[in-house]
C-alpha positions as CSV (number, residue, x, y, z in Angstrom):
1,M,0.0,0.0,0.0
2,E,1.4,3.4,-0.9
3,E,2.1,5.7,2.0
4,K,0.6,9.1,1.9
5,K,3.2,11.8,2.4
6,C,2.6,15.3,3.9
7,N,4.3,18.3,2.8
8,C,6.3,18.8,6.1
9,G,8.0,15.4,5.5
10,C,7.7,14.4,9.2
11,E,7.7,10.8,10.3
12,H,4.8,11.3,12.7
13,H,2.5,12.2,9.7
14,H,3.7,9.3,7.6
15,H,2.9,6.9,10.5
16,E,-0.5,8.5,10.9
17,A,-1.4,8.4,7.2
18,A,-0.3,4.6,7.1
19,Q,-2.5,3.9,10.1
20,T,-5.5,5.7,8.5
21,D,-4.9,3.9,5.3
22,K,-4.9,0.5,7.1
23,Y,-8.5,1.0,8.3
24,E,-9.8,2.5,5.2
25,D,-8.2,-0.4,3.4
26,V,-10.1,-2.8,5.6
27,L,-13.4,-1.0,4.8
28,S,-12.7,-0.8,1.1
29,K,-12.8,-4.5,0.8
30,Y,-16.7,-4.3,1.6
31,N,-19.6,-2.3,0.3
32,C,-20.2,0.3,3.0
33,E,-22.2,2.8,0.8
34,L,-25.7,1.7,1.9
35,N,-29.1,3.2,1.0
36,D,-31.1,3.6,4.2
37,D,-34.5,3.5,2.3
38,E,-33.5,0.3,0.4
39,I,-32.4,-1.4,3.9
40,T,-35.9,-0.4,5.3
41,Q,-37.8,-1.8,2.3
42,K,-35.8,-5.2,2.4
43,V,-36.3,-5.6,6.1
44,R,-40.1,-4.9,5.8
45,K,-40.4,-7.5,3.2
46,L,-38.5,-10.0,5.0
47,I,-40.6,-9.5,8.1
48,E,-43.9,-9.6,6.2
49,E,-42.8,-12.9,4.3
50,K,-40.8,-14.8,6.7
51,V,-41.5,-14.2,10.3
52,H,-44.8,-16.1,10.5
53,E,-42.9,-19.3,9.6
54,N,-40.8,-19.1,12.8
55,D,-43.8,-18.4,15.2
56,T,-43.6,-21.9,16.6
57,I,-43.1,-23.6,20.1
58,E,-39.6,-24.9,19.1
59,V,-38.4,-21.5,18.1
60,K,-39.7,-20.0,21.3
61,K,-37.9,-22.7,23.4
62,F,-34.8,-21.8,21.5
63,L,-35.2,-18.2,22.1
64,M,-35.6,-18.9,25.9
65,G,-32.2,-20.5,25.8
66,S,-30.6,-17.5,24.0
67,I,-31.7,-14.9,26.6
68,E,-29.0,-13.0,28.4
69,L,-31.0,-12.1,31.6
70,T,-29.8,-8.6,32.5
71,T,-29.9,-6.4,35.5
72,L,-28.3,-3.0,35.0
73,K,-30.0,-0.8,37.4
74,T,-28.6,2.0,39.7
75,T,-30.4,0.3,42.5
76,D,-28.7,-3.2,42.1
77,S,-27.2,-4.5,45.2
78,D,-25.4,-7.7,46.3
79,E,-28.8,-8.9,47.8
80,S,-30.9,-8.0,44.6
81,V,-28.3,-9.7,42.2
82,M,-28.0,-12.8,44.4
83,A,-31.9,-13.0,44.4
84,F,-31.8,-12.5,40.5
85,T,-29.2,-15.4,40.2
86,E,-31.3,-17.6,42.5
87,R,-34.2,-17.4,40.2
88,V,-31.9,-18.9,37.3
89,N,-30.9,-21.7,39.8
90,Q,-34.6,-22.4,40.6
91,F,-35.7,-22.2,37.0
92,E,-34.1,-25.7,36.1
93,A,-35.9,-27.4,38.8
94,T,-39.3,-25.7,38.0
95,Y,-39.2,-26.0,34.3
96,P,-37.1,-29.1,33.6
97,D,-38.3,-29.3,29.9
98,L,-37.3,-25.8,28.9
99,P,-33.8,-24.6,28.3
100,H,-32.3,-22.2,30.8
101,V,-31.1,-18.8,29.8
102,A,-27.7,-18.3,28.1
103,T,-26.3,-15.8,30.4
104,I,-26.7,-13.5,33.5
105,C,-25.5,-10.0,32.7
106,V,-24.5,-7.5,35.4
107,Y,-22.2,-4.7,36.3
108,P,-18.5,-5.8,37.1
109,C,-18.9,-5.1,40.8
110,F,-21.4,-8.0,40.9
111,A,-19.3,-10.6,38.9
112,K,-18.3,-12.3,42.1
113,T,-21.8,-12.5,43.6
114,V,-23.2,-14.1,40.4
115,S,-20.3,-16.5,39.9
116,E,-20.6,-17.6,43.6
117,T,-24.3,-17.8,43.7
118,L,-25.0,-19.6,40.2
119,E,-25.4,-23.2,40.3
120,V,-26.6,-24.1,36.8
121,E,-24.0,-25.5,34.4
122,G,-23.8,-23.8,31.0
123,V,-25.0,-20.2,32.1
124,E,-22.3,-17.6,31.3
125,V,-21.6,-14.6,33.7
126,A,-21.4,-11.5,31.3
127,C,-20.2,-8.2,32.6
128,V,-20.6,-4.7,31.0
129,S,-17.3,-3.2,31.2
130,G,-15.1,-0.2,30.1
131,S,-17.2,2.6,31.6
132,F,-20.7,1.2,30.4
133,P,-22.8,2.8,28.8
134,S,-20.8,5.8,27.6
135,S,-17.4,4.3,27.1
136,Q,-16.0,7.7,28.1
137,A,-13.0,6.8,30.2
138,L,-9.3,6.4,29.9
139,I,-8.3,3.1,28.3
140,E,-6.3,2.3,31.5
141,V,-9.4,2.5,33.6
142,K,-11.4,0.4,31.1
143,V,-8.6,-2.2,31.0
144,A,-8.5,-2.3,34.8
145,E,-12.3,-2.8,35.2
146,T,-12.3,-5.6,32.6
147,M,-9.4,-7.5,34.2
148,L,-11.0,-7.3,37.6
149,A,-14.4,-8.4,36.2
150,V,-12.7,-11.5,34.7
151,K,-10.8,-12.1,37.9
152,D,-14.0,-12.0,39.9
153,G,-15.6,-14.7,37.6
154,A,-16.9,-12.9,34.3
155,T,-16.9,-15.5,31.6
156,E,-17.9,-13.0,28.9
157,I,-17.4,-9.1,28.6
158,D,-19.6,-6.6,26.8
159,M,-17.9,-3.3,25.9
160,V,-19.2,-0.2,24.2
161,L,-17.6,1.1,21.0
162,S,-16.0,4.6,21.3
163,V,-18.9,6.2,19.5
164,G,-17.5,9.7,19.6
165,K,-14.2,8.7,18.2
166,F,-15.8,6.7,15.5
167,L,-18.1,9.6,14.4
168,S,-15.0,11.8,14.4
169,G,-13.4,9.4,11.9
170,D,-10.7,8.4,14.3
171,Y,-10.8,4.7,13.5
172,E,-7.3,4.0,14.8
173,S,-8.3,4.9,18.4
174,V,-11.5,3.0,18.1
175,C,-9.7,-0.2,17.1
176,D,-6.9,0.3,19.5
177,D,-9.5,0.5,22.3
178,I,-11.2,-2.7,21.2
179,S,-7.8,-4.6,20.7
180,E,-6.6,-3.6,24.2
181,M,-10.0,-4.5,25.9
182,K,-9.8,-7.9,24.1
183,E,-6.4,-8.5,25.5
184,A,-7.7,-7.6,29.0
185,C,-10.5,-10.2,28.4
186,G,-7.9,-13.2,28.3
187,D,-9.9,-16.2,27.2
188,A,-13.3,-14.6,28.0
189,P,-15.3,-13.8,24.6
190,M,-15.9,-10.0,24.2
191,K,-19.0,-8.3,22.6
192,V,-18.7,-4.8,21.1
193,I,-21.9,-2.7,21.6
194,L,-22.2,-0.5,18.6
195,E,-25.0,1.8,20.0
196,T,-26.6,1.7,16.6
197,G,-29.1,4.4,17.6
198,C,-26.3,6.9,17.8
199,L,-24.7,5.7,14.7
200,K,-27.9,6.6,12.7
201,T,-27.1,5.5,9.1
202,A,-26.7,1.9,7.8
203,S,-23.4,2.9,6.3
204,N,-21.9,3.9,9.8
205,I,-23.4,0.6,11.3
206,K,-21.8,-1.4,8.5
207,K,-18.4,0.3,9.2
208,A,-18.5,0.1,12.9
209,S,-19.5,-3.6,12.6
210,L,-16.5,-4.4,10.3
211,L,-14.0,-2.4,12.4
212,S,-15.1,-4.0,15.5
213,M,-14.7,-7.6,14.1
214,Y,-11.4,-6.6,12.6
215,A,-10.1,-5.3,15.9
216,G,-11.1,-8.5,17.8
217,A,-14.7,-8.6,18.7
218,D,-16.1,-12.0,19.3
219,Y,-19.7,-10.8,19.1
220,I,-21.3,-7.5,17.8
221,K,-24.2,-6.1,19.9
222,T,-26.6,-3.4,18.9
223,S,-27.2,-1.3,21.9
224,T,-26.7,-0.6,25.7
225,G,-30.5,-0.1,26.2
226,K,-29.6,3.3,27.7
227,E,-30.2,5.5,24.7
228,A,-33.4,6.8,23.2
229,I,-33.1,4.4,20.2
230,S,-32.0,0.9,21.0
231,A,-32.1,-2.3,18.7
232,T,-34.0,-2.1,15.4
233,P,-34.5,-4.7,12.8
234,E,-32.8,-2.5,10.2
235,A,-29.6,-2.2,12.3
236,A,-29.7,-5.9,13.0
237,Y,-30.0,-6.7,9.2
238,V,-26.9,-4.6,8.4
239,M,-24.9,-6.1,11.2
240,C,-25.8,-9.6,10.1
241,Q,-24.8,-8.8,6.6
242,A,-21.5,-7.5,7.8
243,I,-21.0,-10.7,10.0
244,K,-21.7,-12.9,6.8
245,E,-19.4,-10.9,4.5
246,Y,-16.7,-11.0,7.2
247,Y,-17.2,-14.7,7.7
248,D,-17.1,-15.3,3.8
249,K,-13.8,-13.3,3.5
250,T,-11.9,-14.6,6.7
251,G,-13.6,-17.8,7.9
252,I,-14.1,-16.2,11.2
253,Q,-17.4,-16.7,12.8
254,I,-18.7,-13.6,14.9
255,G,-21.7,-13.8,17.1
256,F,-24.7,-11.4,17.1
257,K,-26.7,-9.9,20.0
258,P,-29.6,-7.5,19.6
259,A,-30.3,-5.8,22.9
260,G,-32.4,-2.9,24.3
261,G,-36.0,-2.3,23.3
262,I,-36.9,-6.1,22.8
263,N,-40.4,-5.6,24.3
264,G,-42.2,-8.7,23.1
265,V,-42.1,-12.1,21.7
266,G,-42.9,-10.7,18.3
267,D,-39.6,-8.5,18.4
268,A,-37.6,-11.6,19.3
269,L,-39.0,-13.4,16.3
270,I,-38.0,-10.9,13.9
271,Y,-34.3,-10.9,15.2
272,Y,-34.5,-14.7,14.9
273,T,-35.8,-14.4,11.3
274,I,-33.1,-12.0,10.4
275,V,-30.4,-14.2,11.7
276,K,-31.9,-17.2,10.0
277,E,-32.3,-15.5,6.7
278,V,-29.1,-13.6,6.6
279,L,-26.6,-15.8,8.4
280,G,-28.3,-19.2,8.3
281,D,-28.6,-22.3,10.5
282,K,-24.9,-22.2,11.6
283,W,-25.7,-19.1,13.7
284,L,-28.8,-20.4,15.3
285,T,-27.3,-21.8,18.5
286,N,-27.3,-20.0,21.8
287,K,-23.6,-19.6,21.5
288,W,-23.8,-17.4,18.4
289,F,-27.1,-15.7,18.7
290,R,-28.1,-13.9,22.0
291,L,-30.9,-11.7,23.0
292,G,-30.1,-8.9,25.6
293,T,-33.3,-8.6,27.5
294,S,-35.1,-9.5,30.8
295,R,-38.6,-8.6,30.0
296,L,-38.6,-11.2,27.3
297,A,-38.1,-14.2,29.7
298,N,-41.4,-13.9,31.5
299,L,-43.2,-13.2,28.0
300,L,-41.7,-16.3,26.5
301,L,-42.4,-18.4,29.6
302,S,-46.0,-17.3,29.5
303,E,-46.4,-18.3,25.9
304,L,-44.7,-21.7,26.4
305,T,-46.8,-22.6,29.6
306,G,-50.0,-21.1,28.4
307,E,-50.6,-19.0,31.5
308,D,-49.5,-15.4,32.5
309,T,-46.1,-16.2,34.3
310,K,-43.8,-13.8,36.3
311,F,-41.1,-16.0,37.2
312,F,-38.1,-13.7,36.7
């Protein structure tokens, strides 16, 4: 790749130009010029034609097993998080024929509480880390928080993309943040939250998806649930397209997690359908497809048992 030269001839500018070129070069391998209206139409068509096929008991059971049961409240305490985790322990005995949730997702200060209370095999302990939900902290602080979460028992880490840096075009800092956080995770898989409501356009969502995967994300996730606009089918569609294209080019499989604003079973069926149609069956496991929500657990349970149930 040819190095861009600046008039002053200084080495610093040469290095900066080469770094900028590196990320632009990654993006240039994919179509990132997307038309928002076209995406909206494609998603509407897909929903109208395909969602009804997936409105089955089997799919709803699968969705139950893909839930990341989440509590991220200002009022969370050791006692409330312990009680929250105990419900997951009790679920297996109460509903032996249904899959348990995939993950319990909490703040890093509760990783130890969850990991010490959790008795169910196969449920992951996820922590939102790196100054969630804004990601506005020094990288040293983000790294320390992440390492402490993993030390205390977190088996997965959810971090937030540096959205301000991304929108400023500082792709190098965005990717460096992700890479350093990934290193801090050790063996724990890492999800990068794009905060798609703040990215606004399909093109931005595609670019953020690709850069996150390139920098080391094991999953890409739509939203924190703390902004006005959370997960949308359109954002999910673009992210899944990016995952598919990245997989086709590199052979690396990346997971997908819609989160925030998943208010009903119908919403979950839409995300399931998008994953099925864009990514295919290889992603339809509770390892590669997750749903960030707590509200959905009781709603799915009510449909599966045929009675209004408030278990969680």
